C-alpha positions in Angstrom: -14.4 93.2 -52.4 -14.8 96.7 -51.5 -18.0 98.8 -52.1 -18.3 102.7 -52.9 -21.6 103.1 -51.0 -24.0 101.2 -48.8 -26.4 100.8 -51.8 -23.6 99.0 -53.9 -23.0 96.7 -50.9 -26.8 95.7 -50.8 -27.0 95.2 -54.4 -23.8 93.2 -54.4 -23.0 93.6 -58.1 -26.5 92.5 -59.1 -26.4 89.3 -56.9 -27.7 90.9 -53.9 -31.2 89.6 -53.9 -29.9 86.1 -54.0 -27.3 86.9 -51.4 -29.6 88.5 -48.9 -32.3 85.9 -49.3 -29.5 82.9 -48.6 -28.5 84.9 -45.5 -32.1 85.2 -44.4 -32.9 81.6 -45.0 -30.0 80.6 -42.9 -31.0 82.8 -40.1 -34.6 81.6 -40.3 -33.2 77.8 -40.1 -30.8 78.5 -37.3 -33.6 80.4 -35.4 -36.1 77.7 -36.0 -33.7 75.1 -34.9 -32.9 76.9 -31.7 -36.5 77.7 -30.8 -37.6 73.9 -31.6 -34.6 72.6 -29.3 -35.5 75.1 -26.7 -39.2 73.9 -26.7 -38.1 70.2 -26.6 -35.7 70.9 -23.6 -38.4 72.6 -21.6 -40.9 69.9 -22.4 -38.3 67.4 -21.2 -37.7 69.1 -18.1 -41.4 69.2 -17.3 -41.7 65.6 -18.1 -38.9 64.6 -15.8 -40.2 66.6 -13.1 -43.5 65.0 -13.2 -42.0 61.6 -13.4 -40.0 62.3 -10.2 -43.0 63.6 -8.3 -45.1 60.5 -9.3 -42.2 58.2 -8.3 -42.2 60.2 -5.0 -45.8 59.9 -4.5 -45.9 56.0 -5.2 -42.6 55.2 -3.0 -43.1 53.4 0.3 -42.5 55.4 3.4 -39.7 53.5 5.2 -38.6 53.8 8.9 -35.0 54.4 10.0 -34.2 50.6 10.3 -35.6 50.2 6.6 -39.0 48.7 7.5 -42.0 49.7 5.5 -44.1 52.0 7.8 -47.9 51.9 7.2 -49.9 54.9 8.2 -52.8 53.0 9.5 -50.7 51.3 12.2 -50.3 54.2 14.5 
């Protein structure tokens, strides 16, 4: 379908309002989904980093031969 002017393109044969609302709603949903997924990804990365840090803190210190080393035995 060809339009003679930009105004006719925007009006889309008197269906322009519905067409542009549909496009706007689609963009809003896609953008909202992307933002939500990005926030979930960042949150998951932070949670994993915290779990790794806690695991490293609570892991026993071992010597080269695999025995547990106690800091008080020096």
